[in-house]
N, C-alpha and C positions, 0 to 999 in steps of 0.2 A: 710597596717593601724594595722593588726596585729602583725607585728615585733616593730610599733611602740607602743603598747599597752605591747610587753613584755620588750622593754626596757624602760618603764616607769615603770614596775613592778620591773624589777630588781633594777631601781632608788632608787624606794621607800624602796623595802627591804633592801637596802644599808644604808641608812638612819635610819628607824626604828631598826634596829641592830645595828649601829654605835652610836644611842643615850640610846639603852639600855642594849648592851653587849659594847665590845670593839672593835678596829679598826681591828685589825687583827682578827677576827672571822666575822666581816662584810667584810672584803675583801675577805676573804674566800669563803663566801655564795654567795658573788656575783660574783666572778670569778666563781665559782660553776653553778649559775646561767646563766649566759651569754654560759659558754662551752654547759648547756643543750640548753639552747635558740638558738645558732649558730649551733649546732648539729641536732634538729630536724629540721630547715629547710636546712642545708646540705643533711641530708636524705630524705626530701619533694622532693628539685630541683634534685639530682642524681636520684631517682624513677620514677620522672616526664620524666627528658634527657631518661633515659633506654627505659623505655613505648615509650616513643615518636620516638624513636629511631627504636623500631622492629615495633612499631604497628602503627604508621599513615603511613609509607610508604607502609603497606599493604594495608591499607584502601583506601589510595588513587589509589593504584595499579586495586582494586576492582572497586571503583568508575570508575577508567580510562576503565577498560574491559568492564563496562555496559556500557560504552557512545560508546565505539565503536562498541558493539554490536548492539546497537541501530541505529548509523549512518549507520553498514552496512545492517542492515533489512531494513532502509528506502531507503536505496540505490540500493537493491535489488527488494522492489516495486515500486521504479521510473522506473526500469529498466524493468521491465516486464509492466507497465502503458504505458513506450515507443514502447514496442512491439507489445502490443497490440494495441495503436493506430495504429502504422504501419499497422497491419496484418488487421486493418478495414479500412484503408485509401485504401489497395493493393482489398481488398472483395471488397470494393464499385466501387472501378474504374471497376471490372471484372463485377459485376452486371449491372452495368448503360451501360456496352459494349453490354451487352445480354442485358439489356431491350431495346437499342438503337434500337437493330437488330430486335427485335421483332416488334419494332412500325414500320421498316421498311419494311417488311414483310407484317404485315397488313396492310401498304398503298398499297404496290403492290399489295396483294390478291387481292382488290377492283378494280383497276388499271387493271393492265394487266394479272393477274393470274402468282401463284406462284407454282410449283411443289410439290405435297405432299412430294417428300423426303427433298426438303429445310426445308419445316417447321419441318419434322420429326427429321432433323438433328440440327436444332436449336430446339426443345422439349429435344433429346436427350444431347446436349450439356448442355442447364441451368442443366437437372437429375445428369449428372457425375460433375458438377459442384458444386452441393450441398452436393450429399456425399462426394467428396473430401474435402469440408470445414465443415463438420462432420454435416451435416445437413438431415440425412436420413429420417427421418420423414417427414420433411417439402420436401422430395424431391418426396416423395411418393404423397403427397397431390398435390403436381405440377402437378403428371403424372395425376392425376383425375381430373383435372382442368375442363378440357375442357367438364366434364360431364354439367359440369353446362350452360352449353352454349342451350340458347333458340334454340326450333328446329324450321324448316322451315316449314309452312306448306303452302300448294300448288302446284303446278306442279314441278317437280324436272326437272331443265335444267342447262344450264354451268352458268348462272347468279347466281340461286338459289345456286350451288355448291361452288362457289364463294364465297357467303355471310357466306354460313354455314363454311368455313373455316377460313374468316374474323372473325366471331363469338368466334370459339374455341381458335384462337389468343387473342383475347382481352380479354378471360376468363385465357388463360395462362400469358398473361403481368400483368393481375390483378393479380393473385395469385403469380407471383413474385416480385410486387410490397410492398405486403402486406407480404409478407417473407423479403424482404428486410427491411422496415419499422419494423416489429417486433420483429426482431434479431437486429436489429441497427448496418448490418452492417457497 
């Protein structure tokens, strides 16, 4: 649009100079005007070419670098999420096994009796597992879970001893279930 305006201006100046002065002066002024107009557009074009040759690739490289960084961080986040999900699955399987063993022990205590050693081994296994997965505070809470078992009132015999062990095992199992739900392992 401005080139067209410039050409119209050169043409009008030529006709004005031609009508008021003589042809030779009008031609010289017109050539001078065309050289100035062409030179200004040439300089503008060359300047844009130089700036875009050096600046645009640098800007594109910077933008590409930012995109690559964003994609790498998203990939790392996805990898961490996948690793955490895998760890969570492994922990769920591990604690599901421990809870199943606790349930089996609870049933066996009421039916045929279980030696204290087997119960102690199960409790220690759970505590060691909690410590291993960095839940030390929960391991302490688990260790003291049996203290919440209701005491047995009356005559203490073999049957009441089994019931006492069963109540403790139920408290342990409930605490383990609570820990698993709380930590969403």
